[in-house]
N, C-alpha and C positions, 0 to 999 in steps of 0.2 A: 079251265085256264084260257084267258083271252089271248088270242094271237092274231097277227095280221095275215100270216100265210102259213100253210102247211104243205104246200106243193111247190114245185118249180114253176109250174103254169101260173099259180097265183102270185108268186114272187115276181116273175117277169112282168105280169100284167100290172101290178102295183107300180113297179118302176117306170113302166112305159106311160101309164095313164097319169101319173103324178110328176112325170119328167124328172125322176130322181135316180141316182145310181143305186145299184143293188146294196152297196155298202150302207147307204143312208136308210134304206128300208130295214136292214138288219139292226141298225142302231135303234131305230124306233121300236122294232120288235123286242129288243132287249129291255128298253125302257118300260114297255108295257108288261112284260113277263116278270121282271125283277123288281119293278117299282122303284128303280134307282134313277138318279138324274143322268142326263147326257154326259155331264162332266165326270161323274163317277165311272160310268161304263167305258168312256174313252180312256180314262186314266188307268183302268184295269187292263185294257187291251194294250196300252203303251208299255205297261209293265211286262206283259207277255212278249211284246216285240223286243224288249231289252233282254229278256232271258234267252230268246232265240238268237239274238245277235251275239251274245256272250258265248253261247254254245257253239256257234259257227266259228267264232274266233278261237276258242279253245281247241276245237277239233282240228283246225288247220295248222295248229302248232304241233300236233301229233299226240295222240293218246292211245293207250293200250288197255283192253279189258282184262279183268282178273283171270278169266278163263284162258286167255291168250288166243282165243278164236278170231278176234277182230282188233283192228287198230293200225294206223299208219297209212291206210289207203288214200285218205283225203289229201295227204302230203304228197304221195306218189302222183296223184292226179294233177295237183297244182304244179309240180315239177315238170310233168309231161306237157301241160299247157305252155309253160315258160319256154319249152324246147322249140316251140313253133312247128312241131311235127304232127299236130292233132288232125285227124281226118273229119271228125264230126262237128268241129267248130268250137271256138273258145267259149261262147256263151252257154251252149249245152253242157260242155264239160265242166264249166265253172259251177253251174247249177248242180250237176252230178257230184262234184267234189264237195260242195257245201251241204248237200243232202247227206252224203256219207259222213262228213265231219260231225254233223248233229247226232247221227245215229251212233257213231263211234263214241261220242260223249255219253250218250244214253247207256251203251254197253259197258262204259267204264264208270258207271254209277254217278255221272255228273248230272247237273240240273238241265232239263229240257222242258219244252212246253208241248204237251200232247196235242197233236193236230192231225187227225182227231184222236189218235192213240199214241202211246210212247213208241210202239213198234213202227209206226208210220210218221214219226215226228220230224223226219229230215226233209220231206218233199216240199211242204209249204214254205218253210224258211229258206231251204236251199234255192228254190226258184226265185223267191223274193229278193234275196241278196245278190243273186246273179243278174236279174233284170234291172236291179237298181243301178248298176253300172251302165246299162243301155238306155234306160228311160229317165234317169236322174229325178226320181220322185222326191217330193217333200216328205217330212216325217209324217205329216197328216195323211198323205196318200199311201204311205206304207202301212199305217194303222188301218186305213180303209181297205187295203188289200186283205188284211186278216178278217175284217168284218165280212167282206164278200165271200171269202173262203168259208167263213162261219155260217153264212146264210145257206149255202148249199149243203154244208155238213149237218146243219139243223134238220133239213128235209130228209137227208139219208138216215140220220139217227132215229128220227121219229116215224119213218115209213119202211125202213129196211133194217140195216145193222151197220155199225162201225166196229164190230167185234170179230176178231179172228176166230175165237172159240165158237161163235154163233154162225159166221158166214164165210169163214176162210179169209185168206189174205186179200181177196177182191174187196172185202168190206173194210180193210184197213188201208193198205197202200193203194188199192183201187180208188177208194173214196178220197184219200188224200191227194192223189195225182189229179183227179177230176176236179176237186176243189181248187187246187192251185191253178189249173188251166183256166177255170172260170175267172179267177181273180187276176191273172195275167191279162186276160182280154180287157177287163175294165180298166186296169192301170194303163194299158196301151191305147185306150180311147175307143174301145169296141162298144157295141150296144149290149143291153141286158139280154136280148135274145142270142147274141153271139156268144155271151158268157155261157148261156145254157147249152148252145151247140158244142162248145169246147168241152163242157162237162160230159156231155153224151158221147162225143167222139172218143174221149179218153176212157171213160168207164166201159164202153163197149169192147175196148181192147184190153181190159183187165178182167173181164168176166171169166169165172171158173178158176181163178188163181187160188191155189190151196195154201193153207197155213201149216207148215211142216218144220218147225224150228228144231235144229239139231241140238240134242241134249236138253231140249226144253228151254233153251236160252234165246233171248231176243237178239240174236247175233247173225247166225248163219241159217238161212240165206237173207235174213231181214235187211241187213245193211245194204246189200247189193240190190235188193228189190226197191229200196228207197232211191238208189241211184237211177234205176231204169224208170221208176215212176216220175222222177224229176224230168228225165229226158222226154218221156211221153207227154208230160204236161206242157212243155214248151212246144212240141210239135203239134199237139192238139190245139193249142191257143192260136198258133200260126194258121192252121187249117181253117179255123172258124173265122179269123180276121180276114182270110182270103176270100171268104164267102161260102166255104164248104158247109153243108148242113147235114145233120143226122136224120135219116129217114124214119127212125124210131124216136118218138118224143122223149124228152128227158125223164119224165116221171115213169114212163113205161120201162125205160132202161134201168132205173132204180128198182122198180118192182121185179124185173127179170133178175137182177143181182140178188135180191132177197130170196126169190124162189130157187135160184141155183144153189144158194147157201143152204137152204132148207133140205135140199136133196143130197148134199155132200155127206159122205160117210164120216163118222167122228174121227177116224184115223187121219183125215185131212183137215181137221179143224183144231189146230193148236195143241193137240194131245201128244205130239212128237212120237206117234206110233206109225206114221206112214210117210210117203214121199221121200224127201231127201233125208229126213231123220231116220228112216228105216233102211238106208243103204248101208253096205258094209263099213264104209268110212264113217258115216254118221254114227253108227253104233259104236265104232272104235273110239271115236272122239268123246262120246258120252262116257264110255268106260274109263277113258284116260282122265277126264275131268272129275268124275264122281267116284271112280273105282267101284267097289261093291257096295257102296252105301246107298241102298235103295231109298231110304227115307229122305236123303238129301235130294235125290232126283225127283221124288214125289213132291217135295216142298217147292222146288223150282217150278215144276209143271203146274202146280195149283195156283 
């Protein structure tokens, strides 16, 4: 398969030498891989953006999952922002609430766009629609935000993992938060190298995060991990824009994430047999939701 880049180092080098944003390099990569036109690729990404926008809007109106484990927290956060009492700042909490909104829609069986997975689907759109109010991007710039996220996600997926079952939640919400940080930097006017630094800063702080869904459902603690991932993405982007750099190169950080995932016990990789899923309350919730129907539990976990 012909590709323009397979590492972040190659991605940044292409962007710098050709004086193009990372989003443009990713569009060209997609054209090369899929043999589709620029117009077709951008149209598909705009459809993805629309799905994300609708999920955020739906979640902010209030949704509830069938299990009853999640729902309504996005509304609580928006109400708290409106109270003027927030400590961490309206922008961060807005991103958090919109990330939560998206994942609550996912848990309620609504339509979302996996970025890079359904379990981590809130972070990229949550941050995007929060910084939209700060940076006032055009629709084209919002689409480019997704291409920038996708460029870094492409590297992770092809050199490490974006699967919780393979690498723990560091591979899902860790990748998503890092992808979002890189995209925020580009939208805010940062350099390709600063996008890479933001990715590294965030990923380094997600390393080792386990995947331990209670009752095998993508709800607890998944929704709140999207919330914290969105917050870390914004802070990581700010650090990179301020000039802070990662002492460990991005590709080495990605490789470290992969190797950590390989050494994780299976109980901490989406099997719902360890971590929070194995706590007394976690087990009680599983029993409450599924009762003694072992086949139903196994179906969900698979």
